[in-house]
C-alpha positions in Angstrom: 62.6 92.8 194.0 64.3 93.3 190.7 62.6 93.8 187.3 63.8 91.3 184.7 63.6 91.9 181.0 64.3 89.3 178.4 66.3 90.6 175.6 65.6 88.5 172.5 68.0 87.7 169.7 66.8 87.3 166.2 63.1 87.9 165.6 61.2 84.8 166.6 64.1 83.4 168.7 62.5 82.6 172.1 65.9 81.7 173.7 67.0 83.9 176.6 70.3 84.9 175.1 70.7 88.0 177.1 68.6 89.1 180.2 68.7 92.4 182.0 67.6 92.6 185.6 67.3 96.0 187.3 68.2 95.5 191.0 68.9 98.2 193.5 69.6 100.6 190.7 72.0 98.3 188.9 71.5 96.8 185.4 72.6 93.1 185.7 73.3 92.0 182.1 73.7 88.2 181.8 74.9 86.6 178.6 73.7 83.0 178.2 74.7 81.7 174.8 76.2 78.2 175.3 78.6 76.7 174.9 81.1 79.6 175.0 78.9 82.7 174.9 80.2 83.7 171.5 79.2 87.1 170.0 76.8 85.8 167.4 74.0 87.9 166.0 71.6 87.3 168.9 74.2 88.4 171.4 75.0 91.5 169.5 71.3 92.5 169.3 70.9 91.6 173.0 73.8 93.8 174.1 72.6 96.8 172.1 69.2 96.5 173.7 70.8 96.1 177.1 72.5 99.4 176.5 69.2 101.1 175.8 67.6 99.4 178.8 70.3 100.5 181.3 70.0 104.1 180.0 66.2 104.1 180.1 66.3 102.9 183.7 69.0 105.5 184.6 71.0 102.7 186.1 73.9 103.6 188.4 76.0 101.0 186.6 75.6 98.1 184.2 77.4 94.8 185.1 77.9 92.4 182.2 78.7 88.8 183.1 78.1 85.3 181.6 76.4 82.1 182.6 78.3 78.9 182.3 81.9 78.0 182.5 83.3 81.0 180.7 82.9 84.7 179.8 82.6 85.4 176.1 85.2 83.3 174.5 85.3 84.8 171.0 83.2 85.6 168.0 80.9 83.2 166.1 83.3 81.7 163.5 80.4 80.0 161.8 79.4 83.5 160.6 82.6 83.8 158.6 82.1 83.5 154.9 78.7 85.0 155.1 77.7 88.7 154.6 78.1 90.6 158.0 74.8 91.3 159.6 73.9 94.4 161.7 74.4 95.3 164.3 78.2 94.9 163.8 80.3 94.2 166.8 82.4 97.3 166.8 79.2 99.4 166.8 77.8 97.5 169.7 81.0 98.0 171.7 81.2 101.6 170.8 77.6 102.0 172.1 78.7 100.5 175.4 81.8 102.7 175.6 79.7 105.9 174.7 76.9 105.0 177.1 76.2 107.4 180.0 75.9 104.5 182.3 79.3 103.1 183.5 79.7 99.5 182.4 81.6 96.8 184.5 82.8 93.6 182.9 82.9 90.8 185.5 84.9 88.1 183.6 85.7 84.4 184.4 87.0 81.3 182.5 88.4 82.3 179.2 88.0 85.9 177.9 89.1 85.7 174.3 88.8 87.7 171.2 85.4 89.4 171.1 85.1 88.8 174.9 88.4 90.6 175.6 87.2 93.4 173.3 83.9 93.6 175.2 85.7 94.0 178.5 87.9 96.7 177.0 84.8 98.6 175.8 83.6 98.7 179.4 84.6 101.3 181.9 85.9 98.8 184.4 87.3 95.3 184.2 87.1 92.6 186.9 88.4 89.1 186.6 87.9 85.9 188.7 91.3 84.6 189.8 92.7 82.3 187.1 90.8 83.9 184.2 92.7 83.7 181.0 92.8 86.5 178.4 93.9 86.5 174.7 93.4 88.0 171.3 93.7 84.7 169.3 92.6 86.1 166.0 96.2 85.9 164.7 95.9 82.1 164.9 92.9 82.3 162.5 94.7 84.5 160.0 92.9 87.6 161.2 93.2 90.8 163.2 90.7 91.7 165.9 87.5 93.1 164.4 85.9 95.1 167.2 88.6 97.5 168.3 90.9 95.0 170.1 94.1 96.2 168.4 93.2 99.8 169.0 92.1 99.6 172.6 94.7 97.1 173.9 97.8 99.3 173.5 95.9 102.1 175.1 95.2 99.8 178.1 98.5 98.0 178.6 101.1 99.7 176.4 102.3 99.1 172.9 105.0 96.5 173.6 102.7 94.2 175.7 99.9 94.6 173.2 102.2 93.7 170.3 103.3 90.5 172.1 99.7 89.4 172.8 98.2 90.3 169.4 101.0 88.9 167.2 101.2 85.5 169.1 97.7 85.0 170.3 99.1 83.8 173.6 97.0 83.6 176.7 97.8 85.5 179.9 96.2 85.0 183.2 94.3 87.6 185.3 97.3 88.4 187.6 99.6 89.2 184.7 97.0 91.4 183.0 96.4 93.1 186.4 100.1 93.8 186.7 100.1 95.3 183.2 97.3 97.7 184.3 94.6 95.9 182.3 92.3 95.0 185.3 90.8 97.0 188.1 90.2 94.0 190.4 90.8 90.3 190.7 88.1 88.5 192.8 87.3 85.1 194.1 83.7 83.8 194.0 80.8 84.6 191.8 81.2 87.2 188.9 77.8 88.8 189.4 78.3 89.3 193.1 81.8 90.7 192.5 80.4 93.2 190.1 77.7 94.3 192.5 80.3 94.7 195.3 82.5 96.7 193.0 79.6 98.9 191.9 78.9 99.9 195.5 81.9 102.2 195.6 82.8 103.0 192.0 86.2 104.7 191.5 86.3 108.0 189.7 85.4 107.1 186.2 88.3 107.1 183.8 88.2 108.3 180.3 87.2 105.6 177.8 90.0 103.6 176.4 89.5 105.0 172.9 90.3 108.5 174.3 93.5 107.5 176.1 97.0 108.1 175.0 99.9 105.7 175.4 103.7 105.8 176.0 105.7 106.1 172.8 108.2 103.6 171.6 111.4 104.2 169.8 111.3 105.5 166.2 112.6 102.2 164.8 110.5 99.9 167.1 107.9 98.9 164.5 110.6 98.4 161.7 112.7 96.2 164.0 109.6 94.2 165.2 108.4 93.7 161.6 111.8 92.2 160.7 111.7 90.0 163.7 108.2 88.7 163.0 108.9 88.2 159.3 111.7 85.8 160.2 109.6 84.1 163.0 106.4 83.8 161.0 107.9 81.7 158.2 105.4 82.9 155.6 102.3 83.4 157.8 101.1 87.0 157.3 98.7 87.5 160.2 101.4 88.3 162.8 102.5 91.2 160.5 98.9 92.3 160.0 98.4 92.5 163.7 101.6 94.5 164.1 100.3 96.9 161.4 97.0 97.3 163.2 98.8 98.2 166.5 101.0 100.7 164.6 97.7 102.4 163.5 96.8 102.6 167.2 100.1 104.2 167.9 100.0 106.8 165.1 96.3 107.5 164.5 93.3 108.6 166.6 90.9 105.8 167.5 88.2 107.1 165.2 90.6 106.6 162.3 92.4 103.4 163.4 89.3 101.4 164.4 87.6 101.6 160.9 91.0 100.6 159.3 91.2 97.6 161.7 87.6 96.6 160.9 88.2 96.8 157.1 91.3 94.7 157.4 89.5 92.1 159.5 86.8 91.7 156.9 89.3 91.6 154.1 91.3 88.9 155.8 88.2 86.7 156.4 88.3 85.8 152.7 92.0 85.3 152.5 93.6 82.0 151.6 95.6 81.9 154.9 92.6 82.6 157.1 90.6 79.9 155.3 93.4 77.4 155.8 93.9 78.3 159.5 90.1 78.0 160.1 90.1 74.7 158.4 92.8 73.5 160.8 90.9 75.0 163.8 87.6 73.2 163.0 89.4 70.0 161.9 91.0 69.8 165.4 87.6 69.7 166.9 86.3 67.0 164.5 89.3 64.7 164.4 88.7 63.1 167.8 85.3 61.9 166.7 85.8 59.4 163.9 82.8 57.2 163.0 84.9 54.2 164.1 84.4 55.0 167.8 80.6 55.6 167.6 79.1 53.6 170.4 82.5 53.0 172.2 82.9 53.7 175.9 86.4 54.7 177.1 87.9 52.3 179.7 89.2 54.0 182.9 93.0 54.1 183.1 94.9 54.8 186.3 98.2 52.9 186.0 100.3 52.9 182.8 103.4 50.8 182.0 105.9 52.0 179.5 108.4 49.5 178.1 111.6 51.1 177.0 113.3 54.0 178.6 115.1 55.6 175.7 114.2 59.1 174.4 110.9 58.0 173.0 109.9 55.9 176.1 111.0 58.6 178.5 109.0 61.2 176.7 105.8 59.0 176.7 106.3 58.2 180.4 106.7 61.9 181.2 103.6 62.9 179.2 101.6 60.2 181.1 102.9 61.4 184.5 102.1 65.0 183.6 98.5 63.9 182.8 98.1 62.4 186.2 98.7 58.7 185.6 100.8 56.4 187.8 103.7 55.2 185.6 106.0 52.2 185.8 109.0 52.0 183.4 110.2 48.6 182.5 113.7 48.0 181.0 115.8 44.9 180.2 118.0 45.2 183.2 118.5 47.2 186.4 121.1 49.5 184.9 119.0 50.6 181.9 115.9 50.9 184.2 117.8 53.3 186.4 119.1 55.2 183.4 115.5 55.5 182.0 114.2 56.8 185.3 117.0 59.4 185.3 116.0 60.4 181.8 112.4 61.0 182.9 113.5 62.8 186.1 115.6 65.0 183.9 112.5 65.9 181.9 110.7 66.8 185.2 113.6 68.9 186.3 113.6 70.6 182.9 109.9 71.5 183.4 110.7 73.0 186.8 113.6 75.0 185.3 111.3 76.5 182.6 108.6 77.3 185.2 106.1 74.8 183.7 106.2 72.6 186.8 106.1 73.7 190.4 108.6 72.1 193.0 105.5 70.6 194.7 104.2 69.0 191.5 107.7 67.7 190.6 107.8 65.8 193.9 104.4 64.4 193.2 105.4 63.3 189.7 108.5 61.6 191.1 106.4 59.7 193.7 104.1 58.5 190.9 107.0 57.1 188.9 108.7 53.7 189.3 111.2 51.7 187.3 111.9 48.0 187.1 113.7 45.4 185.2 110.9 42.8 185.8 107.7 42.4 183.8 106.1 41.4 187.1 105.9 45.2 187.7 103.2 45.4 185.0 100.7 43.0 186.8 98.3 45.7 188.0 98.6 48.1 185.1 95.6 49.1 183.0 97.6 49.6 179.8 101.1 48.9 178.5 102.8 51.0 175.9 105.8 49.5 174.2 108.5 51.9 173.1 111.5 49.7 172.1 113.4 49.9 168.9 111.9 49.0 165.6 112.5 45.2 165.4 109.6 42.8 165.0 111.2 40.0 167.1 112.0 42.3 170.0 108.5 43.8 170.0 106.9 40.3 169.9 109.0 39.3 172.9 108.0 42.4 174.8 104.3 41.6 174.4 104.6 37.9 175.1 106.2 38.9 178.4 103.6 41.6 179.2 100.7 39.2 178.4 102.1 36.7 180.8 102.0 39.1 183.7 99.1 41.5 183.0 95.4 41.0 183.3 93.7 39.5 180.3 91.7 42.7 179.8 94.6 45.1 180.1 95.2 47.1 176.9 98.3 46.4 174.9 99.6 49.2 172.8 102.6 49.4 170.4 104.4 52.5 169.4 105.7 51.1 166.1 106.3 53.5 163.3 106.1 51.1 160.4 105.6 47.4 161.4 102.2 45.8 161.0 100.8 45.6 164.6 98.9 42.4 163.8 102.4 40.7 163.4 103.6 42.2 166.7 100.6 40.8 168.7 100.6 37.3 167.0 99.8 34.5 169.4 98.5 36.7 172.3 94.9 36.2 173.6 92.1 38.7 173.7 92.9 40.6 170.4 90.2 43.1 171.0 92.5 44.9 173.5 95.3 45.5 170.9 96.0 49.0 169.6 98.7 51.1 168.0 99.6 54.4 169.7 102.3 56.0 167.5 103.9 58.9 169.3 106.2 61.4 167.7 109.6 62.4 169.0 110.0 64.1 171.4 106.9 62.5 172.7 106.3 64.9 175.6 106.3 67.9 173.1 105.0 66.7 169.8 101.2 67.0 169.6 100.4 64.2 167.1 99.3 60.8 168.2 98.4 58.3 165.5 95.9 55.9 166.9 96.1 52.7 164.9 93.1 50.4 164.7 93.7 46.7 164.2 90.9 44.5 162.6 90.3 43.2 166.1 90.4 46.4 168.2 87.2 46.9 170.1 85.4 50.2 169.9 85.9 50.6 173.7 89.6 50.2 173.4 89.7 52.6 170.4 87.7 55.2 172.3 90.1 54.8 175.2 93.0 55.6 172.9 91.3 58.9 172.0 90.5 59.7 175.6 94.1 59.0 176.6 95.4 61.2 173.7 93.1 64.1 174.9 94.4 63.8 178.5 98.0 63.8 177.2 97.1 67.0 175.2 97.7 65.3 171.9 95.8 65.5 168.6 94.7 61.9 168.2 94.2 60.8 164.6 92.7 57.5 163.6 94.8 55.4 161.2 94.3 52.0 159.7 97.2 49.6 159.0 99.6 50.2 156.1 103.4 50.6 155.9 104.1 53.8 157.8 100.4 54.4 158.7 99.4 57.9 157.5 102.4 60.2 158.3 105.4 58.0 157.6 103.8 56.6 154.4 103.4 60.1 153.0 106.9 61.0 154.3 108.4 58.0 152.4 106.7 59.1 149.1 107.9 62.7 149.7 111.5 61.6 150.3 111.4 59.2 147.3 110.3 62.0 145.0 113.0 64.3 146.4 115.6 61.6 145.6 114.3 61.4 142.0 114.7 65.2 141.7 118.2 64.9 143.1 119.2 62.4 140.4 117.5 64.4 137.7 119.3 67.8 138.4 118.8 69.2 141.9 121.0 69.5 144.9 120.0 68.8 148.4 120.2 72.5 149.2 118.1 73.6 146.3 115.3 71.2 147.4 115.6 72.2 151.0 115.5 75.9 150.1 112.4 75.4 148.0 110.5 73.6 150.7 111.5 76.1 153.3 110.3 78.8 150.9 106.9 77.0 150.8 106.7 77.2 154.6 108.2 74.0 155.9 110.4 74.4 158.9 113.2 72.5 157.1 113.6 70.6 153.8 113.8 66.8 153.5 117.5 66.5 153.6 118.0 68.9 156.6 115.4 66.8 158.3 117.1 63.5 157.6 120.3 64.9 159.0 118.6 66.0 162.1 116.8 62.7 162.8 119.5 60.4 161.5 119.9 58.8 158.1 120.1 55.3 159.6 116.4 55.3 160.4 115.2 55.6 156.9 118.0 53.3 155.7 116.9 50.5 157.9 113.3 51.0 156.6 114.5 50.9 153.0 116.4 47.6 153.7 113.2 46.2 155.3 111.2 47.1 152.2 113.7 45.8 149.7 112.2 42.3 149.5 108.8 43.6 148.5 109.8 46.6 146.4 108.6 46.3 142.8 111.5 45.5 140.5 110.6 48.1 137.9 110.2 50.9 140.5 112.9 53.5 140.3 115.3 53.3 143.2 117.9 55.9 144.2 120.7 54.5 146.4 122.5 57.8 147.3 121.2 57.7 150.9 122.3 54.1 151.3 125.8 55.0 150.1 126.0 57.8 152.6 125.1 55.5 155.4 127.6 52.9 154.2 130.2 55.7 154.4 129.0 56.2 158.0 127.5 59.6 157.2 124.5 59.4 159.5 123.6 63.1 159.9 124.3 65.8 162.5 125.4 63.3 165.2 128.3 62.1 163.0 128.9 65.7 161.7 128.3 64.3 158.2 125.2 63.3 156.3 123.6 65.0 153.3 125.6 68.1 154.6 128.7 68.5 156.7 128.7 70.2 160.1 131.3 72.0 162.2 131.8 71.0 165.8 129.1 72.5 168.0 127.2 74.0 165.0 124.1 72.7 163.4 124.3 74.9 160.4 124.3 72.7 157.3 127.3 73.2 154.9 127.1 71.9 151.3 129.6 69.1 150.8 131.3 68.3 147.5 131.4 64.6 148.5 127.6 64.5 148.3 127.2 66.5 145.1 129.9 64.5 143.4 128.3 61.3 144.5 124.9 62.4 143.2 126.4 63.4 139.8 128.3 60.1 139.5 125.2 58.0 140.3 123.2 59.9 137.7 125.9 59.5 135.1 126.2 55.8 135.8 122.4 55.5 135.4 122.6 57.4 132.0 120.5 60.3 133.3 120.9 63.6 131.6 120.5 66.1 134.5 118.3 69.2 133.9 117.4 72.4 135.7 114.3 72.7 137.9 112.8 75.9 139.3 111.9 76.1 143.0 108.2 76.3 141.9 108.6 73.0 140.0 110.2 71.4 143.0 107.5 72.5 145.3 104.7 71.5 142.9 106.1 68.0 142.4 106.8 67.3 146.0 103.4 68.6 147.1 101.7 66.5 144.3 103.3 63.4 145.7 102.2 64.2 149.2 98.6 64.9 148.0 98.5 61.8 145.8 99.6 59.6 148.7 97.0 61.3 151.0 94.2 60.7 148.5 95.2 57.1 148.2 95.2 56.8 152.0 91.6 58.1 152.2 90.5 56.0 149.2 91.9 52.8 150.9 90.2 53.7 154.2 93.4 54.1 156.1 92.2 57.6 157.0 88.5 58.3 157.3 88.7 61.9 155.9 91.1 64.3 154.3 91.2 66.4 157.5 92.8 63.4 159.2 95.7 63.5 156.7 95.9 67.3 157.1 96.3 67.2 160.9 98.9 64.4 160.7 101.1 66.5 158.5 100.6 69.7 160.4 101.2 68.3 163.9 103.7 65.6 163.1 105.7 66.8 160.1 105.7 70.6 160.1 103.4 71.2 157.2 102.6 74.9 157.5 99.4 75.3 159.4 98.6 78.5 157.5 98.4 76.3 154.3 95.8 74.0 156.0 97.5 70.6 155.3 98.1 68.9 151.9 94.5 68.0 151.2 93.1 71.4 152.0 95.9 72.9 149.9 94.9 70.8 147.0 91.3 72.1 147.3 92.7 75.6 147.5 95.0 75.5 144.4 92.7 73.2 142.4 93.0 69.5 141.7 93.7 70.1 138.0 97.0 71.8 139.0 97.9 68.8 141.3 96.9 66.4 138.5 99.3 68.2 136.0 102.2 68.1 138.5 101.6 64.5 139.3 101.6 63.7 135.6 105.0 65.2 135.3 106.1 63.2 138.3 104.9 60.0 136.8 106.6 60.8 133.4 109.8 61.6 135.3 109.8 58.1 136.9 107.8 55.6 135.0 106.4 52.5 136.8 107.2 54.2 140.2 103.9 55.7 141.2 100.3 54.6 141.7 97.9 57.4 141.1 94.9 58.2 143.2 91.6 57.9 141.4 91.0 61.7 141.3 94.5 62.3 139.8 94.2 59.7 137.0 
């Protein structure tokens, strides 16, 4: 019989956070801190007491493992922003490493951050097949705080450690084993695997902190720093992690580890870490809007996608990959066949990149069908329309679908701008209508705007969020307005950029300023990439309702009339050489801007990059605030995630609403006042900016 000791956490805490059972001379240390066994204060206290217990009992070995679905999956992020409480995690792990009893980590599930560091503090590391490992601190604007950056290069080498620490990417147990990071991969129960391993312990190796590592070239860190600077686009944590690993390569552990810890604590209070943590927590809140309280998701098995172009093919592929049976419907047999080929091309691409096995590819192909008849939709649970942005065409699609589908089948439109209530006019059972606005390419982009109509039932709305989760999308609830959340803000952003053009800027200056802020590209580069005709068609659609005293810039219209549609026509806001996407400034465009300004009697002026950024950000924030005020979005975090996941807003800035909180609303208010003065009668101010 074993003797079990309950190791309590904080004083008065009666939960069994960590228990130690002495069995056949082994100390079995079980962590039970649901949901992910995070290394909060109670776990730290419990581990330290487990070290003492194992030593007191003169255990042959201590085996640490976790209850539940995962090994330790990181630190307790809720403790950030509070004064650190003893015992500190690095001290706990050092006590494990220095212990006279050999420690064995028997891992499973996801072994992340503090969990990976715990395993590295142990003498031996075992992993259940399929276990994932990572140091994801970089994604929260941090470096590891308990020796991760100092032990990892000693375990798997500098280059592999740099790759993991600067990207936060996960690797599976087999890859870590191949790198020398594991002693054994097992099937079955972690505790039993640890007991079996302890029966014939290998000769104990020196602790990781005492190991050396193979050297890299003298210019390795300088070259890597230059590479990361270019790739990070303003995010500093990849460079911080590189710096921490450079300490490991050049300093003894006893000097490098305190430096790592000090940097970790310093970064907790940094602007970038706060923004990245905001995005992290927002992604966990966004799928639970109040609007779906009490809703029960409807089970979906078969999905119909109408329209086999780039968008429809991407949606169909994403649905197939999530395990749904998919039928593609097109207007005739030829386009249906072309649509199917497009989807099969995406499957083949997944195979080529190693994302899809040959076996899975065959399965996906068998789950896909294509037809030119709406009769093929008769037994589908949901239909997603992905045809071009024309009200009459979309209405016809849904009239045909409603004729052939069950009365309770969900009808979803992928419209980017059009009011869905108009699209569904005249169709019965309006509680089943919903908007599912995907972003192109739909199989890659993570954002899914879930648009609620006044008639949409809570069950259907909840189904939209469940579908989004299965498709690995970030679902964000939106009400109805022109452009919903994302495109409405984009329209305002582009309009202000056009005003700056007329008043003194060039497209390149504006694009350079926004890339300097951290956007992947500026507004004019983006238009050239996606095609100018899209926004042109939208402006023409809005012309009838545009206020007559609102300032209007027609340069983009004139470019389209000159058949300058962007990269595909090799001319847009920039010109492009054959086979090269590098934008080249074009005198045709700059001359056109200056002529339009002159004809309008505008005296052009000089703007700094900071002024450009402040004014464009103010417009985005103002529009986001209006969207929340109007109830189109429930919360500012919804706006933030739409812009991060759909429009390239730098994650390390947290989204426009978080950014406003960070820099102060007075600064935004001042910039928006300049914007309003620049273009009178052209802006409606949010209440908090008046």
